[in-house]
N, C-alpha and C positions, 0 to 999 in steps of 0.2 A: 616517471614523475607525473606526467599528465594523467595517467590512469589512476594514480593514487589520489589526486585532487578530485577527479570525477567520482571516485568511490566515496570520498568524504562528503561530497555534495549530495550524492544519492542517499547516503546514510542520514544526513541531516534532514533531507526532505522526508524520508521515511519516518523519522522520529517526530517531526513537526506534524505530519499527517495523523499519526496514530496515538500521540499523547492526548489528543482531544477525543479519544475513542468513545467516551461515555455519550457524548452528543450524537455521534455517528450511530452507535448501537441503538439509542433511543429512536432515532429517525428510521432505522431499518425495521424495528419492531412495529412502528406506526404504519410503515408502508406495506408491510405484509411479508409472508414467508418467502414467496418466490422472488421478490425484489431483493431480499437478503441473500438468497442463494446466488442470484446473478451477481450481486456486488462482491460477495466473497470469492466467487469464481474469477471475476475480473481482477481482483486484488492479487490472488494467487498467481494468475497468469502474468500480471505486471511484475511481481517479485521474481518469478522464474525468468522472464525476459531480461530484467536488470541484472540478475546474477549471471546469466549466460554472457551478457555483454561485458561484465567486469572480468569474469574468468574465462 
């Protein structure tokens, strides 16, 4: 039960963060390519970390 609630919270946070993606992408392009690569790598690492904790 507790892990189902946590999974829903993570899902909600994920959607809240990435539904405003247009502003994020605009900021990444303004900051430069390497900043974008680092941010994408960090987001992928975060997603993998969260998925490992859930499953």
